[in-house]
C-alpha positions in Angstrom: 0.0 0.0 0.0 1.3 3.5 -0.9 2.2 6.0 1.7 -0.9 7.9 2.9 -1.6 11.5 4.0 -4.6 12.5 6.0 -5.4 16.1 6.5 -7.0 17.3 9.8 -8.8 20.6 9.8 -11.2 22.4 12.1 -11.9 25.9 13.2 -8.9 26.0 15.5 -6.1 24.3 13.6 -5.0 22.1 10.8 -2.2 19.5 10.3 -1.3 16.5 8.2 -0.7 12.9 9.3 1.8 11.1 7.1 1.6 7.3 7.2 3.7 4.6 5.6 7.1 3.1 5.2 10.1 5.5 5.0 8.3 8.8 5.4 10.9 10.3 7.8 12.8 12.0 4.9 9.8 14.2 4.3 10.4 15.9 7.6 12.9 18.8 6.7 10.7 20.1 3.8 7.6 20.0 6.0 9.4 21.9 8.8 10.4 24.7 6.4 6.8 25.0 5.2 5.1 24.7 8.6 7.8 26.4 10.9 9.7 28.8 8.5 11.3 30.7 11.4 12.6 27.6 13.2 16.4 27.6 13.9 16.6 25.3 16.9 15.0 21.9 17.3 14.7 20.0 20.6 14.1 16.3 20.0 12.7 14.5 23.0 13.4 10.9 22.1 12.5 7.7 23.9 15.7 5.7 24.8 14.0 2.6 23.5 13.9 4.0 19.9 16.7 2.2 17.9 19.8 4.3 17.5 19.6 4.1 13.7 16.6 6.4 13.7 18.4 9.0 15.8 21.2 8.9 13.2 18.7 9.4 10.4 17.2 12.4 12.2 20.7 13.9 12.8 21.4 13.5 9.1 18.1 14.9 7.7 18.0 17.8 10.2 21.6 18.8 9.8 20.6 22.3 8.6 19.1 23.1 12.0 20.7 23.4 15.4 19.4 20.2 16.9 19.6 19.1 20.5 18.6 15.6 21.6 17.0 15.0 25.0 16.9 11.3 25.9 13.8 10.2 27.8 13.3 6.9 29.7 9.6 6.8 29.0 7.4 5.1 31.6 4.0 5.9 33.2 5.7 6.6 36.5 8.0 9.2 34.9 5.2 10.9 33.0 5.1 13.5 35.7 5.5 17.2 36.5 9.0 16.4 37.7 10.1 15.4 34.2 8.2 18.2 32.6 10.1 20.7 34.7 13.4 19.1 33.7 12.7 19.6 30.0 11.4 23.1 30.5 14.6 24.0 32.3 16.7 22.5 29.4 14.8 24.5 26.9 15.2 27.7 28.8 18.9 27.2 29.4 19.3 26.7 25.6 17.4 29.9 24.8 14.6 28.3 22.8 11.9 30.7 21.7 8.3 30.2 20.4 9.4 30.1 16.8 11.6 27.1 17.4 10.4 23.5 17.5 10.0 20.5 19.8 9.8 17.1 18.2 8.6 14.1 20.2 9.9 10.8 19.1 8.6 7.7 20.9 5.4 6.1 22.1 2.3 7.7 23.6 4.1 8.6 26.8 6.8 10.5 25.0 4.2 12.2 22.7 1.9 13.1 25.6 4.7 14.6 27.7 6.6 16.4 25.0 3.3 17.8 23.7 2.4 19.1 27.1 5.9 20.7 27.5 5.3 22.4 24.1 1.9 23.6 25.1 3.2 25.4 28.2 6.6 26.5 27.2 6.3 30.3 26.7 2.5 29.6 26.3 3.1 27.5 23.2 6.0 26.4 20.9 5.9 24.6 17.6 5.4 20.8 18.1 5.7 17.8 15.7 4.9 14.3 16.8 6.7 11.3 15.5 5.0 8.3 17.1 7.1 5.1 17.0 4.7 2.5 18.5 1.5 1.2 16.9 -0.5 2.4 19.9 0.8 6.0 19.5 0.3 5.9 15.7 -3.4 4.9 15.9 -4.4 6.7 19.1 -2.5 9.1 21.3 -0.8 11.1 18.4 -4.2 12.0 17.0 -6.4 14.7 18.6 -4.1 17.0 20.4 -4.5 15.6 24.0 -1.4 16.0 26.1 -0.8 15.4 29.8 0.9 13.8 32.7 -0.1 11.3 35.4 -0.5 12.0 39.2 -0.9 9.7 42.2 -4.6 10.0 41.7 -4.8 8.6 38.2 -3.7 8.7 34.6 -3.7 11.9 32.4 -5.6 13.9 35.0 -3.5 17.0 34.3 -2.9 18.2 30.7 -4.0 20.4 27.8 -5.3 20.2 24.3 -2.5 21.2 21.9 -2.5 20.3 18.2 0.8 19.4 16.5 2.1 21.0 13.3 2.5 17.5 11.9 2.2 13.8 12.8 4.6 11.5 11.0 3.9 7.8 11.4 6.7 5.8 9.8 5.8 2.1 9.9 9.5 1.2 9.8 9.6 2.0 13.5 7.2 -0.9 14.1 9.6 -3.6 12.9 11.5 -3.4 16.2 8.4 -3.8 18.4 7.6 -6.9 20.4 4.3 -8.9 20.0 3.1 -7.4 23.3 3.6 -3.9 21.9 1.8 -4.7 18.7 -1.1 -6.1 20.7 -1.1 -2.9 22.7 -1.8 -0.8 19.5 -4.2 -3.4 18.1 -6.5 -2.8 21.1 -7.2 0.7 19.9 -7.6 -0.4 16.3 -10.2 -2.9 17.4 -12.0 -0.3 19.6 -12.2 2.2 16.7 -13.8 -0.5 14.5 -16.3 -1.5 17.2 -17.5 2.0 18.0 -17.7 3.4 14.5 -17.2 1.1 11.5 -18.9 -2.3 11.1 -17.2 -2.9 7.8 -13.7 -2.2 9.3 -14.6 -4.6 12.1 -15.5 -7.3 9.5 -12.1 -6.6 7.9 -10.4 -7.1 11.3 -12.2 -10.4 11.7 -10.3 -11.6 8.6 -7.0 -9.7 8.9 -6.1 -9.4 12.6 -3.5 -12.1 12.3 -1.7 -10.2 9.6 -1.6 -7.0 11.7 -0.2 -9.0 14.7 2.5 -10.4 12.3 3.3 -6.8 11.2 2.4 -7.2 7.5 3.2 -3.7 6.0 0.1 -3.4 3.8 -2.4 -4.4 6.4 -0.6 -2.2 9.1 -0.8 0.9 6.9 -4.4 0.3 6.1 -5.4 -0.3 9.7 -3.4 2.8 10.9 -5.1 5.0 8.3 -8.6 3.6 9.1 -8.0 4.1 12.8 -6.8 7.7 12.3 -9.8 8.6 10.2 -12.2 7.2 12.8 -10.5 9.1 15.6 -10.4 12.3 13.6 -14.2 11.9 12.9 -14.8 12.2 16.7 -12.1 14.8 17.3 -13.4 17.1 14.5 -16.9 17.1 16.1 -15.7 17.5 19.6 -12.1 19.0 19.9 -12.2 19.5 23.7 -13.9 16.2 24.6 -17.1 17.6 26.0 -19.5 15.2 24.2 -19.4 12.8 21.3 -15.6 12.3 21.5 -16.2 10.5 24.8 -17.2 7.5 22.7 -13.5 6.9 22.2 -13.4 6.0 25.9 -15.3 2.8 25.3 -13.4 0.0 27.1 -11.2 2.6 28.9 -13.2 3.1 32.1 -12.2 -0.3 33.3 -8.9 -0.2 31.5 -7.7 2.9 33.4 -8.8 1.3 36.6 -6.8 -1.8 35.8 -3.7 0.3 35.1 -4.0 2.4 38.2 -4.6 -0.6 40.4 -1.5 -2.2 39.0 0.5 1.0 39.6 1.1 1.2 35.8 3.1 -2.0 35.9 4.7 -3.3 32.7 3.2 -6.7 33.4 0.0 -5.4 31.8 0.2 -2.9 29.0 -2.3 -0.1 28.3 -3.6 -2.1 25.2 -4.0 -5.3 27.2 -6.0 -3.3 29.8 -8.1 -1.9 27.0 -8.8 -5.3 25.5 -9.9 -6.4 29.0 -12.0 -3.3 29.3 -13.7 -3.9 25.9 -14.8 -7.3 27.1 -16.0 -6.1 30.5 -17.9 -3.2 29.1 -19.4 -5.2 26.2 -20.7 -7.7 28.9 -22.2 -4.8 30.7 -23.9 -3.6 27.5 -25.5 -7.0 27.1 -26.5 -7.3 30.7 -28.2 -3.9 30.5 -30.0 -5.1 27.4 -28.8 -2.5 25.1 -26.6 -4.8 23.0 -27.4 -8.1 21.4 -25.4 -11.1 22.6 -24.5 -11.9 19.0 -22.4 -8.8 18.8 -20.6 -9.7 22.0 -19.9 -13.2 20.6 -18.4 -11.7 17.4 -16.1 -9.5 19.4 -15.1 -12.4 21.7 -14.4 -14.6 18.7 -11.7 -12.2 17.5 -10.0 -12.7 20.8 -10.3 -16.5 20.7 -9.1 -16.7 17.1 -6.0 -14.6 17.7 -5.0 -15.9 21.2 -6.0 -12.7 23.0 -8.3 -14.2 25.7 -5.4 -13.9 28.2 -6.1 -10.2 28.5 -9.4 -10.7 30.3 -9.3 -14.2 31.8 -8.3 -12.9 35.2 -11.4 -10.8 35.3 -13.8 -13.7 35.1 -13.9 -13.6 38.9 -16.4 -11.3 40.8 -13.8 -10.3 43.4 -11.3 -9.3 40.8 -13.8 -7.0 39.2 -14.9 -5.6 42.5 -11.3 -4.8 43.3 -11.2 -2.4 40.3 -14.3 -0.4 41.4 -12.5 2.0 43.9 -10.2 3.0 41.0 -13.1 4.1 38.8 -14.0 7.2 40.8 -11.4 9.5 39.2 -12.3 8.6 35.6 -12.4 11.8 33.5 -15.9 11.2 32.2 -17.4 11.4 35.7 -19.1 14.6 36.7 -20.7 13.5 40.0 -20.4 10.6 42.5 -21.5 8.0 39.9 -19.3 6.2 37.4 -20.0 7.3 33.8 -19.7 4.5 31.2 -19.8 4.5 27.4 -21.6 1.2 26.5 -22.1 -0.5 23.2 -25.5 -0.6 21.4 -24.3 -2.2 18.2 -21.2 -2.4 16.0 -20.6 1.2 15.1 -23.0 2.6 17.8 -22.3 3.5 21.4 -24.4 5.1 24.1 -24.0 8.9 24.7 -22.1 10.2 27.7 -24.2 10.4 31.0 -26.8 7.9 29.7 -25.4 5.1 31.8 -24.1 6.0 35.2 -23.6 3.6 38.1 -23.2 4.0 41.8 -20.5 2.1 43.6 -23.2 -0.1 45.1 -24.8 -0.8 41.7 -21.4 -1.9 40.3 -20.6 -4.1 43.2 -24.0 -5.9 42.6 -23.3 -6.1 38.9 -19.8 -7.6 39.3 -21.0 -11.1 40.0 -23.2 -11.1 36.8 -20.3 -9.8 34.7 -18.1 -12.5 36.1 -20.7 -15.2 35.4 -21.5 -14.0 31.9 
């Protein structure tokens, strides 16, 4: 499949998403067009990114004064402390608003470097180069930035759109199966909430994505980006319809917080568990046909993904997550706000299904027995 370009545009901003193999060389020309006054570039790069890509960036950006800031990305380090370190480095190197920050790494690096860009002198140019499948299909799209606190994930942040998103699929060749599964979770979620035809395609092609077949990867990334942009265009600041993107994430974020963001369970694995749990809730509340749930579960079974939710077939395991649901960003009162599934391509609206802690405790045994 040829390299793809998706153009995002709304009343507030516009930018392109470049997707495909070997799209990195397009970067210098794009910088000159998008940031014509840029002289200095700060590259915040995840230490896990293979060194060859750092060398490529050095070579193609040789006409700029480029400074590399290495970052040991982890959910625990996605914090105010690390934000302050980068702000101090930018100030000490006399960066100004016409210069540029480039984030190179997964979603953690993109979220943190985007947040730094949004608050440095009230906004400096920012380009996102996501290097994981998860970041390419999810966190790099929509302009959400932020950091974690002891109270939960991404509870402090800003909306700040990049000048460009560059998703080179060559980065994905170095990823483990666990990391590919992590990104696949968001691809599956996007299909479930918006596009029945794409879901049918995933029923046939999931194995090829997990095996990192270039053509299927590029297609899946493009489709996922288009679905996310559909919601972002209608609801830039996540006040309404965009909350549909949180399907599966209410439980997923609780799983992550409860496990203290442990590497034992990735964000995507937590989302895959959350999709199953919240799909079960949808059937139990009689808003979704069990046939839809069975189709979703069959994708897990066919591709050896059932391990992501098997530990949550126990009522006590589900109950143990409930205290961690309270700080979910969708909540606007004491009840827990869920996005549930009506059909493939259709979810409930925010605030339509809210549960008290007592209701959820009672529902836990039915979810487990489902």
